[in-house]
C-alpha positions in Angstrom: 11.2 -20.9 9.2 10.8 -24.3 10.8 9.7 -26.1 7.6 10.5 -25.3 4.1 10.0 -27.0 0.8 12.8 -26.7 -1.8 11.8 -26.3 -5.4 13.7 -25.9 -8.6 13.1 -23.1 -11.1 14.4 -22.9 -14.7 15.2 -19.5 -16.1 16.9 -18.2 -19.2 20.5 -16.9 -18.4 19.6 -13.3 -19.3 16.5 -13.3 -17.1 18.4 -14.7 -14.2 21.2 -12.1 -14.7 18.6 -9.3 -14.6 16.9 -10.8 -11.6 20.2 -11.1 -9.7 21.0 -7.4 -10.6 17.6 -6.3 -9.3 17.8 -8.3 -6.1 21.3 -7.1 -5.5 20.2 -3.4 -5.8 17.3 -4.1 -3.4 19.7 -5.6 -0.9 18.5 -9.2 -0.9 21.2 -11.6 0.3 19.5 -14.7 -1.3 17.3 -15.4 -4.3 15.0 -17.4 -2.1 13.9 -14.4 -0.1 13.3 -12.3 -3.2 11.2 -15.0 -4.8 9.2 -15.4 -1.5 8.5 -11.6 -1.6 7.4 -11.8 -5.2 5.0 -14.6 -4.4 3.7 -12.7 -1.3 3.1 -9.6 -3.4 1.2 -11.5 -6.0 -1.0 -13.2 -3.3 -1.7 -9.8 -1.7 -2.7 -8.3 -5.1 -5.1 -11.3 -5.6 -6.6 -10.6 -2.1 -7.4 -7.0 -3.2 -9.4 -8.2 -6.1 -11.9 -9.8 -3.7 -13.9 -6.7 -2.6 -15.1 -8.6 0.5 -11.6 -9.4 1.7 -10.3 -7.7 4.9 -7.3 -5.5 4.2 -5.1 -3.0 6.0 -3.2 -0.2 4.3 -2.3 3.4 4.1 -3.6 6.3 2.1 -1.0 9.0 1.4 -2.1 12.4 0.4 -0.1 15.4 -0.8 -2.2 18.6 -1.0 -2.1 22.4 -1.0 -3.7 23.3 2.3 -4.8 26.8 1.2 -6.5 25.7 -2.0 -10.3 26.1 -1.7 -11.7 24.2 1.2 -9.4 21.1 0.8 -8.7 20.7 4.5 -12.4 20.9 5.4 -13.4 18.5 2.7 -10.7 15.9 3.6 -11.7 16.1 7.2 -15.4 15.7 6.3 -14.7 12.6 4.3 -12.5 11.1 7.1 -15.2 11.7 9.7 -17.7 10.0 7.4 -15.5 6.9 7.1 -14.1 7.0 10.7 -14.6 3.3 11.2 -12.0 2.5 8.5 -9.4 4.9 9.8 -7.2 3.8 12.7 -4.7 6.6 12.7 -3.5 9.6 10.8 -0.3 11.7 10.6 -0.2 15.2 9.3 3.1 16.8 8.2 3.6 20.4 7.1 6.1 20.1 4.2 6.4 23.9 3.4 4.2 27.0 3.6 1.9 25.7 0.9 1.9 21.8 1.0 0.9 19.2 3.5 1.4 15.4 3.6 -1.2 13.3 5.3 -0.9 9.5 5.9 -4.0 7.6 7.0 -3.8 4.0 8.4 -6.9 2.2 7.2 -8.6 -1.2 7.5 -11.8 -2.9 6.4 -13.3 -4.5 3.4 -11.2 -3.9 0.3 -14.2 -2.2 -1.4 -14.7 0.2 1.5 -11.0 1.1 1.8 -10.8 1.7 -2.0 -13.9 3.9 -1.9 -12.4 5.9 0.9 -9.2 6.4 -1.0 -11.0 7.4 -4.2 -13.0 10.0 -2.4 -10.0 11.5 -0.7 -7.7 11.5 -3.8 -10.4 13.2 -5.9 -10.8 16.2 -3.7 -9.8 19.4 -5.5 -6.4 20.6 -4.1 -5.0 17.1 -3.6 -1.9 17.0 -5.8 -1.2 13.3 -5.4 -2.8 10.4 -3.5 -1.9 6.8 -3.3 -3.5 3.7 -1.6 -1.3 0.9 -0.5 -3.0 -2.2 0.8 -1.9 -5.5 2.2 -3.6 -8.5 3.7 -2.6 -9.7 7.2 -2.8 -13.4 6.4 -0.5 -13.7 3.4 2.6 -15.7 4.1 1.7 -15.9 7.7 4.1 -18.1 9.7 2.5 -20.2 12.4 
């Protein structure tokens, strides 16, 4: 970081103690970096609220590959939304379950819609969308 602005923050002793415990468990070496990450996370979450904003992310799916036509349905949805999927990874976890991770991009509304369609397919045991915005906290 070439330029930084120093700020002061007032916290109750118990809150600071809990924060220090948390950042210690997460491996931060300094409070400043933990606070920067909290700010970045909040800014990213605000970006998601604007359905027109451009986001990137992942959709993680855990499913039973032999249940109904789950594989075919997931593939059909992915082909329908191909312009929002950059890459995918498929892992066979055991004889019954698969894990699929899709790298996505596009308008927040479109990526959320894709995730909702995939996660609601019968046979999907768990699905999660994780999004971020490429411009938050960007260093120039």
